[in-house]
N, C-alpha and C positions, 0 to 999 in steps of 0.2 A: 830726369833731365840731363841725360848723358848722350844726347843725340850728336852733339858736336864731336865728342870724343869718338863715338862710333864711327862717324863719317871720316875722321882723321885716321882711324886705324884702317878703314877700308882704302883710303887714298894711299896710305903707307904700303899696304899690300900690293895695290896696283902699281905703285912705283917700282916695287921689287920685281914684278913681272915684266 
């Protein structure tokens, strides 16, 4: 049940790029 966290991490990475 860590889907939200995974999405947040992906967004963080996208923000960095």
